[in-house]
C-alpha positions as CSV (number, residue, x, y, z in Angstrom):
1,X,253.5,-121.6,195.3
2,X,254.0,-118.1,193.8
3,X,257.7,-117.1,193.1
4,X,259.3,-113.9,193.7
5,X,260.6,-112.4,190.5
6,X,262.7,-109.4,189.9
7,X,263.1,-108.1,186.3
8,X,265.4,-105.2,185.4
9,X,264.1,-102.8,182.7
10,X,260.7,-104.4,183.0
11,X,258.6,-101.5,182.2
12,X,258.5,-101.8,178.5
13,X,259.5,-104.2,175.5
14,X,260.9,-107.5,176.3
15,X,261.2,-106.9,180.1
16,X,257.4,-106.0,180.3
17,X,256.5,-109.2,178.3
18,X,258.4,-111.3,180.6
19,X,257.0,-109.5,183.7
20,X,253.4,-110.1,182.3
21,X,254.0,-113.8,181.6
22,X,255.4,-114.3,185.2
23,X,252.3,-112.5,186.6
24,X,250.0,-114.6,184.5
25,X,251.5,-117.7,186.3
26,X,250.6,-116.3,189.6
27,X,254.1,-115.0,190.6
28,X,254.9,-111.9,192.4
29,X,256.8,-109.5,190.1
30,X,259.0,-106.6,190.8
31,X,260.4,-104.4,187.9
32,X,262.9,-101.8,187.7
33,X,263.4,-99.1,184.9
34,X,264.8,-95.7,184.3
35,X,261.5,-94.5,182.8
36,X,259.4,-93.3,185.6
37,X,256.3,-92.8,183.3
38,X,256.5,-96.5,182.0
39,X,256.9,-97.6,185.5
40,X,253.8,-95.7,186.5
41,X,251.7,-97.4,183.9
42,X,252.5,-101.0,184.9
43,X,249.9,-103.0,186.8
44,X,249.1,-101.8,190.3
45,X,249.9,-105.1,191.8
46,X,253.7,-105.1,190.7
47,X,256.3,-103.8,192.9
48,X,258.4,-101.2,190.9
49,X,261.7,-99.2,191.5
50,X,263.0,-96.5,189.5
51,X,266.5,-97.6,189.0
52,X,269.6,-97.3,186.6
53,X,270.9,-101.0,186.5
54,X,274.4,-99.7,186.1
55,X,274.3,-97.6,189.3
56,X,276.2,-99.7,192.1
57,X,274.6,-97.7,194.9
58,X,271.1,-97.9,193.4
59,X,271.4,-101.6,192.8
60,X,272.6,-102.1,196.5
61,X,269.6,-100.1,197.7
62,X,267.3,-102.3,195.5
63,X,268.6,-105.4,197.2
64,X,267.9,-103.9,200.6
65,X,264.3,-103.1,199.5
66,X,263.7,-106.5,198.0
67,X,265.2,-108.2,201.1
68,X,262.9,-106.0,203.4
69,X,259.7,-106.5,201.4
70,X,260.1,-110.3,200.2
71,X,262.8,-111.7,202.4
72,X,264.6,-113.3,199.5
73,X,264.2,-114.0,195.7
74,X,263.5,-116.8,193.6
75,X,264.1,-115.7,190.0
76,X,266.2,-112.6,188.7
77,X,266.1,-111.6,185.1
78,X,269.0,-109.3,184.1
79,X,267.3,-107.7,181.3
80,X,268.6,-104.1,181.2
81,X,270.3,-103.0,178.1
82,X,270.8,-100.3,175.6
83,X,271.6,-100.5,171.9
84,X,274.6,-98.2,172.1
85,X,276.2,-96.4,169.3
86,X,276.0,-97.4,165.5
87,X,279.4,-96.5,164.1
88,X,282.5,-97.9,162.4
89,X,285.3,-98.8,164.9
90,X,287.6,-95.9,163.5
91,X,284.8,-93.4,164.6
92,X,283.8,-94.9,167.9
93,X,283.3,-92.6,170.7
94,X,284.8,-93.7,174.0
95,X,281.9,-92.3,176.2
96,X,279.4,-93.9,174.2
97,X,281.3,-97.3,174.3
98,X,281.6,-97.0,178.1
99,X,277.9,-96.3,178.4
100,X,276.9,-99.2,176.5
101,X,279.2,-101.7,178.0
102,X,278.3,-100.3,181.6
103,X,274.5,-100.9,181.0
104,X,274.8,-104.2,179.3
105,X,277.6,-105.9,180.9
106,X,278.3,-104.1,184.3
107,X,274.7,-103.8,184.8
108,X,274.2,-107.6,184.2
109,X,276.9,-108.2,186.8
110,X,275.4,-106.0,189.4
111,X,271.9,-107.7,189.0
112,X,273.5,-111.1,189.1
113,X,275.3,-110.0,192.4
114,X,271.9,-108.9,193.9
115,X,270.2,-112.2,192.8
116,X,273.1,-114.3,194.3
117,X,272.9,-112.5,197.6
118,X,269.3,-112.9,197.9
119,X,269.1,-116.5,196.8
120,X,272.0,-118.1,198.6
121,X,270.5,-118.1,202.1
122,X,267.8,-120.5,200.7
123,X,270.1,-122.6,198.4
124,X,267.9,-122.2,195.3
125,X,267.0,-119.8,192.6
126,X,267.3,-119.0,189.0
127,X,269.3,-116.2,187.4
128,X,268.5,-115.4,183.7
129,X,270.6,-113.0,181.7
130,X,269.5,-111.3,178.5
131,X,272.2,-111.5,176.0
132,X,271.6,-111.4,172.2
133,X,272.6,-113.1,169.0
134,X,275.2,-110.5,168.8
135,X,276.7,-112.2,171.8
136,X,277.0,-115.3,169.6
137,X,278.5,-113.6,166.5
138,X,280.0,-110.2,165.6
139,X,277.7,-107.4,164.4
140,X,279.4,-104.8,162.1
141,X,278.9,-101.2,163.2
142,X,277.8,-102.2,166.8
143,X,280.9,-103.3,168.4
144,X,280.3,-102.1,171.8
145,X,276.8,-103.8,172.0
146,X,278.3,-107.0,170.6
147,X,281.2,-107.0,172.8
148,X,279.1,-106.4,175.9
149,X,276.7,-109.2,174.9
150,X,279.6,-111.6,174.4
151,X,280.6,-110.6,177.9
152,X,277.4,-111.4,179.3
153,X,277.7,-115.1,178.0
154,X,281.0,-115.3,179.8
155,X,279.6,-113.8,182.9
156,X,276.7,-116.4,182.9
157,X,278.8,-119.3,182.5
158,X,281.1,-118.4,185.2
159,X,278.1,-117.6,187.5
160,X,276.5,-121.1,186.8
161,X,279.7,-122.7,187.7
162,X,280.0,-120.8,190.9
163,X,276.4,-121.0,192.1
164,X,275.4,-124.5,190.7
165,X,276.9,-126.4,193.7
166,X,274.7,-124.0,195.8
167,X,271.4,-124.7,194.2
168,X,271.3,-121.8,191.8
169,X,271.0,-122.0,188.1
170,X,272.1,-119.5,185.5
171,X,271.4,-119.2,181.7
172,X,271.3,-116.6,179.1
173,X,268.5,-115.9,176.5
174,X,269.9,-114.7,173.2
175,X,267.0,-113.0,171.3
176,X,267.5,-112.1,167.6
177,X,265.9,-109.0,166.2
178,X,262.6,-108.7,168.1
179,X,259.6,-106.7,166.6
180,X,259.0,-103.4,168.5
181,X,260.2,-99.8,168.8
182,X,263.8,-100.8,170.0
183,X,264.5,-102.7,166.8
184,X,262.9,-100.0,164.8
185,X,265.6,-97.5,166.2
186,X,268.3,-100.0,165.7
187,X,267.3,-100.5,162.1
188,X,267.0,-96.7,161.3
189,X,270.7,-96.3,162.7
190,X,272.0,-99.1,160.8
191,X,270.3,-98.0,157.5
192,X,272.0,-94.6,157.9
193,X,275.4,-96.2,158.8
194,X,275.1,-98.4,155.7
195,X,273.5,-96.0,153.3
196,X,270.5,-98.4,153.0
197,X,266.8,-97.8,153.5
198,X,265.3,-99.1,156.7
199,X,263.0,-101.5,154.7
200,X,266.0,-102.9,153.1
201,X,267.7,-103.4,156.5
202,X,264.6,-105.1,158.1
203,X,264.1,-107.4,155.2
204,X,267.7,-108.4,155.4
205,X,267.2,-109.2,159.2
206,X,264.3,-111.5,158.4
207,X,265.8,-113.2,155.4
208,X,268.9,-114.0,157.3
209,X,266.9,-116.3,159.6
210,X,265.7,-120.0,158.8
211,X,262.2,-119.0,159.7
212,X,262.2,-115.7,157.5
213,X,260.7,-113.6,160.2
214,X,261.5,-111.6,163.3
215,X,260.7,-112.7,166.8
216,X,258.2,-111.2,169.2
217,X,258.7,-110.4,172.7
218,X,256.3,-113.2,173.8
219,X,258.8,-115.7,172.2
220,X,261.5,-114.5,174.7
221,X,259.0,-114.3,177.6
222,X,258.2,-118.1,177.1
223,X,261.8,-119.0,177.1
224,X,262.1,-117.1,180.3
225,X,259.3,-118.9,181.8
226,X,260.8,-122.2,180.7
227,X,264.2,-121.5,182.2
228,X,262.7,-120.5,185.5
229,X,260.6,-123.7,185.7
230,X,261.3,-127.2,187.2
231,X,261.2,-128.5,183.6
232,X,264.5,-126.7,183.1
233,X,266.0,-128.1,186.3
234,X,268.9,-129.7,184.6
235,X,269.5,-126.6,182.3
236,X,272.3,-124.2,183.5
237,X,275.3,-122.5,181.9
238,X,273.5,-122.4,178.5
239,X,273.0,-119.6,176.0
240,X,269.5,-120.2,174.5
241,X,269.0,-118.5,171.1
242,X,265.4,-117.2,170.2
243,X,265.8,-116.0,166.9
244,X,264.4,-118.3,164.2
245,X,268.0,-119.4,163.6
246,X,269.9,-116.5,162.4
247,X,272.7,-117.5,159.8
248,X,273.3,-114.3,157.9
249,X,274.2,-111.5,160.2
250,X,275.0,-108.8,157.7
251,X,272.0,-107.5,155.8
């Protein structure tokens, strides 16, 4: 039976890869995004909502829309995130900090709340958070992003304990550096902050993994499919790294 799957920030990048993977399994897919143009280009059979995941009122409106259209939810992927500023802590701008934590952490909470409300009546469901390997270790010059992604792990573990007795599992995926436009922008900003070339930073990212290469969006999508499947029925409260095993975090 096809599942009802909602993915925040699903119109591009990792979110789009996950949406495509679930759709290929025959699932019904609903994506949100702040990019109206990207939403318009998604497959016609997908439901879509232009929505800022950190906007409480918008997320409550989305909850009511999903309830009216689908009557509930089986899988929620809290994927929305932004890279935030790249700067030393002594230069950190409060507004940029708040914006990064707002989308990455508060947005994850609002998505989880939506998922819980739509899953509890059925007594089953899967909530998957997108954290990062930056949620498993510190990342120089990206303190708001790292702090928010650590927070996502704590959020996930608490949600898993709250909702597990009610039939709902919660886990987090922690991607490393994933090939694509987003990591290109991160690398450029980090190179500027550290006085390095983008190529040197990229090589440092890859050489700091056991597999000596960066992940792809499809690698993250495969983990999302697994965690939502019955094969993962005893997996909850876990932070699953998809990164080729990062052991050097400062290229």
